[in-house]
N, C-alpha and C positions, 0 to 999 in steps of 0.2 A: 513750430516746435510744440511737442506735447507738454502740458504743464507737469510739474514735478508730482510724482505719485509713488506709492510703495513699489519696490522692485517686483517685476513679473517673475513668477516661478516657471521654470522650463525644464523639460526632461527629454532625453533621447537615449538610444542604446550606446554601449561602448564599441559597437562595431565600426570598422573603418569608414564605411560610407557616411555614417552620421557624424563622426568626429571630424571627418574631412569637410562636411558641409557646414558645421557649426563653429569651427575653430575661429574664424575671423570675427564672428558676432560675439562669441563669449570671451574673446581676448581683446576686445576693444579696437580691433583693426578697422571695423566698419561701425557706423552708428553712433559715433561720439557726439554728434550734433543733433541727434534725434530727440533728445529729452527723455527717452525711454531708458529704464534701468532694469537689469536682470539679476535675480539672485543667483548664487553659484549653481551651476547645472547639476541636475540629478541624473545619474546614469543608471540604467536598469535594463534588464532583458525585456524583449518586446511584450511578452505576455504580462509581466508586471506593469508595464506602462499601459497596456490595454485595461487591466483591472483598475488602475488608478484613474483612468479616464472614466470608467463606469462610476467611480466615486466622485468625479469632478475635482480631483486633487490639485491638478496643475493648470496654470493659465495657458501655457503653450506646450505642446507635447507631440512627439512622434507616436504614432499608433498604427495598427494594422487597419486596412480598409474594411475588413470584416468587423472589427471593433467599432469603427466609425459608424457603420450602419446601425449600431445600437445606441449611439449617443448623439444623434443629430440634433436633438433639442438643446444640447448643451454646447456643442462645438461645431465649428465651421472650418472647411478645408482651405488652406492657403495655396497660392498658385505655385510657389517654389518649394523645393526640398523633398518632393515625393520620390519614391522608388517605384518606377514602372519600367517595363521594357519587354524585350523579346529574348528568349533564350536564358532567362534568369529566374524561372519559377521554381517552386519547391519540388523536391524529388521524392518519390516513393521508392524505398530501397528495402532489400531483404537479404538473407544469407544465400538464398537460391531463387531461381526464377519462380514466379507465381502467376497463375492465370487470373485475369480480372474477375472471372466468374467465381473464383475460389476465395476472394478477399473477404467475403462476409463471414467466413469460418475462422478468420485470423484475428489475433490480438495485435492491434496497430497503435504505435505510439505517435502522438501528435504534439507539436511544440506549443501547446496552449490552446484552450478552448476557443478563444476569440481571435486566433491568428488567421491570416488569409490562407495559410497552408491547410488549416483544419477545414475551412469552408470549401476550398478547392477539392479536397478529398471527398467531402460529402456531395459535391456536385458531380464528381467523376464516378463515384461508387456509392450511391445512396444507401445501398444495402449494408454498408459497414456500420456496425453499431457497438463493436467491442473495442472502444477507443480508450487509450491510456494517456493521460496528460503528463508530460514530462518537460523539464527544462530542455531547451533545444540542444545544449551541449552534452546531454546524457543519452540522447536517442541512439546515436551510432554504437556506443559501447553496449547499450541494452540489447540492440538487435544482434550484435555480434556475439553476445553472451547467451542468447536464447531466452532472455527475459520476456521479449515480445517477438512476434513472428515477422513484423515489418515496422517501418517507421517513416514518417514524413520529415525530411531534413531541410534546413534552411541555412542562410548565411554562408560562412566559409566551409561548412560541411559539404557543400556542393562540390568543392574542389578536392576534398580529402577522403571521401567515402571509400574509394578503391583501396586505400591503405588499411582499412578495417576489414577487408575481404568481403565487401558487400556488393550486391548486384543491383543494377537499376531496373526497377519494375515499370515505372512510368514517370516521365517528366511531366508534372501536372501543369506547368506553364505552357509547355508545348501543346498539351491537350487543349488548354484554354484557347491558345492562338488558333488551333485548327478548327475549333468550334465557332469562334467569334470573328476571327480575322483581326483582332485587336491585341495590343500589348496587355500584359497582365499587370493589374494594379496591386502592388504588394503593401506599401505603407505610405503614409503621408504626414504632413505637419499640419496641426490644427490649432486654433485659438478659441478660447472660451467666448461664447457669444456675449456674455455679460460685460466684457471689456468695452464694448461699444464700437461702432464703425470706425471712428477716427483712430483708436488705438490698434484695432485689428489691421487696418490699412497700413499703419506705420510698422507694425511687426512684419507684415507681408513684405514690405519694401526692404527691411533689414535682412530677412532671410534670403530674399533674392540677391541682395548685394553680397551677402556672405557666400552664397553659391558661386557667384561670378568671380569673387576674389579667390575662392578655392581653385577654380579652373585656371585662372590667370597666374597664380603663384602657388603651385602645388607643394613646393618644398617648405613653405611656411608652416604647414600643419603636420609635417612628418613626425616630429617628436611627440606631439599630442596624440597622434594616431597610434604610435608605437606604445605609448604609455598605457593605453586602454585596450589594445587589440587582444582578442582571444587567441588569435593565431599570429605569432610574431615573425613568421617567415616573410621576408620582404616581397617575394614573388606572389605569394598567396594574398598578401595585403593589397598589392597593386592590382591583381586580378579582381579582387573583391570590389575595389573602388570603381574600376573601369566597367564592371558588370552592372552595378547598382546605381551609379551616379552618371547621368547622361543628359541629353537635351530635355527629357521630361522632368529632370530635377531642376533645370533652369526655369522652366514654366511648363504647365500642363499642356497648353495648346488645345486645339479642337479634338485631336485624336486622343489625347490623354483624358480629357473630360468625357469623351464618348466611352472610353474604356471603363471609367469609374461608374458612369451611369448604367452601363450594361451589367457591371458586376453587382450593383445594387438591385437591378431589375431581376437578374437570375436568382440572386440570393433570396429576394422576397417571394418570387414564384415558387421556389423550392421549400419555403418555410424555414429557411436558415436565418433570415433576417426579418425583423418585424416591419410592417408597413411604417413608413416614415416620411418626413418632409422632403421636398425636392430642392429646396434652396440650400444645398450642402456646400456650395462653392462661394468663397469670399469675393471672387472676381479677379481679373488680370491686374497685375501690378502696374500702376500708372507710370507711363514713360518707358516701359519695357515692351519692345515689339516682339513679334513672333520670331524674327530672325536675329534678335540680339545675342551676340556671342562675346561681348566684351565685358571686362571687369570694370 
């Protein structure tokens, strides 16, 4: 058991995938005997969490992999809780079809300077330099109203953009998969390096246990998810969780780690990410195997 210490600060988004993952941990369903304590969760949009990570505000936090590439001296990636996958990447949308070659002439909204969505756009279309940072839930209305020519959308917007009369220009995740053959790494759970190896390992075990509990008992988190969901439609909420929470959320595995490493490599080669340390992974959770599917 970890000796008594001040509660750890923790932050993640109010999106269904994060509240699904963290419900068991933050409500004491798992981890009661660990000796770790957590302060009340701080819920914020992903770009706010990215900016807080730049300032080292939280002990444990969700953040974009783009942002992680900037804070590797302060934070290390945990094995569980990440959002990676296929068919789940950000979408570039507009009011009407646009050619890739014409994108450099357009004003394009992005959901935060340090989001993975922003980095994928820069890798896909390096010539785009008229970028407008907006909170993710403002982008579709802004595109529909003509405030910007196009926008990169994330989260539940993936399911609802046709309702705004918008057209898909490029599925950036699909582009990444075609270029690399790997799943797209969207966001992960990190811990502050200064916590020390023992505490980081304990946090990693608890996050992994919380994920397993969420899969085994999905109804337990239903009220918590609905309390914070941006989109309250049950079908959209279910689709959101099934898309962004998967086996990579249980543990990264070799393929997940390869995807993150390639993401960092390409970002550094393109000048989007700074050169940084390569020990970005805290390591597999002890006692959890590649094929573990149980709570």
